[in-house]
C-alpha positions as CSV (number, residue, x, y, z in Angstrom):
1,X,85.0,36.6,109.2
2,X,83.6,38.4,105.9
3,X,84.9,36.2,103.2
4,X,84.2,33.5,105.4
5,X,80.4,34.0,105.3
6,X,81.0,34.4,109.1
7,X,79.5,37.0,111.9
8,X,82.0,39.7,113.0
9,X,80.8,39.9,116.7
10,X,83.4,38.8,118.6
11,X,81.8,36.1,120.4
12,X,81.9,34.8,116.9
13,X,85.8,35.2,115.9
14,X,86.8,33.7,118.7
15,X,84.9,30.1,118.3
16,X,86.4,30.5,115.1
17,X,90.0,31.2,115.6
18,X,89.6,28.6,119.0
19,X,89.9,26.1,117.2
20,X,93.7,27.1,115.1
21,X,93.4,23.6,113.3
22,X,89.7,24.3,111.6
23,X,90.4,27.5,110.7
24,X,94.0,27.2,108.9
25,X,92.1,24.3,107.2
26,X,89.4,26.7,106.5
27,X,91.9,29.0,105.1
28,X,94.0,26.7,102.7
29,X,90.9,25.3,101.7
30,X,89.0,28.7,100.7
31,X,88.2,27.9,97.0
32,X,88.1,32.1,95.7
33,X,86.1,31.0,93.4
34,X,82.3,29.9,94.5
35,X,82.6,33.0,97.0
36,X,79.6,34.1,95.8
37,X,80.1,38.5,94.7
38,X,77.9,39.9,97.5
39,X,80.7,38.6,99.7
40,X,83.7,39.8,97.7
41,X,82.2,43.7,97.5
42,X,81.4,43.1,101.5
43,X,85.1,42.3,101.8
44,X,87.0,44.6,99.4
45,X,84.5,47.7,100.3
46,X,84.4,47.1,103.9
47,X,88.1,46.0,104.9
48,X,90.6,45.1,102.1
49,X,89.9,48.1,100.1
50,X,90.8,50.5,103.0
51,X,94.2,52.0,103.7
52,X,94.9,51.3,106.9
53,X,94.2,46.9,105.8
54,X,97.7,46.9,104.2
55,X,100.1,44.0,105.0
56,X,102.8,47.2,105.7
57,X,100.4,49.3,108.1
58,X,98.8,45.5,110.0
59,X,102.3,44.4,110.9
60,X,103.4,47.7,112.6
61,X,101.1,45.4,114.7
62,X,101.3,41.6,114.3
63,X,102.5,39.5,111.9
64,X,99.6,37.1,112.3
65,X,97.5,39.1,111.3
66,X,99.5,40.8,108.3
67,X,99.6,37.4,107.4
68,X,96.0,36.8,107.4
69,X,95.8,40.4,105.7
70,X,97.8,39.3,103.3
71,X,95.9,36.5,102.0
72,X,92.5,38.5,102.0
73,X,93.6,40.7,99.1
74,X,96.0,37.8,97.4
75,X,91.9,36.1,97.3
76,X,90.5,39.6,96.5
77,X,92.7,39.8,93.4
78,X,92.8,36.5,91.8
79,X,88.7,36.2,92.1
80,X,89.4,39.6,90.4
81,X,91.6,37.2,87.2
82,X,89.5,34.2,87.4
83,X,86.3,36.7,87.4
84,X,88.0,38.3,84.0
85,X,89.4,34.8,82.7
86,X,86.3,32.6,83.1
87,X,84.5,33.7,80.3
88,X,87.5,33.1,77.9
89,X,88.3,29.4,78.7
90,X,84.4,28.8,77.7
91,X,85.7,30.5,74.5
92,X,88.5,28.4,74.0
93,X,86.5,25.5,75.6
94,X,83.5,26.2,72.5
95,X,86.5,26.9,70.1
96,X,88.3,23.5,70.8
97,X,85.5,21.1,70.2
98,X,84.9,23.2,67.2
99,X,88.2,22.5,65.3
100,X,88.4,19.2,66.6
101,X,84.9,18.8,64.4
102,X,86.4,19.8,62.4
103,X,89.6,18.3,61.6
104,X,87.6,14.6,62.1
105,X,85.2,15.7,59.5
106,X,88.6,15.0,56.8
């Protein structure tokens, strides 16, 4: 719920999970790159970094919750990589433009 920008109150959780198709669509179309650092910090500090959030541990209680746990951990790791790669992609684009301009002048 935190990663989806929802409150974690049980009433809200029931509403979100009450429509499984919509919930699955939100997970499938989740854009890791547009989520704010504030939400990532809240998700990592409050949930993802906790030992009891490990998918293997959660699987002992619920297969479905374990799958969601795996999804959350994967999204978190991906966001960390994207954050590191973004400046490099920008620099590559700049250098590619400079190379194209220099090549065109020859």
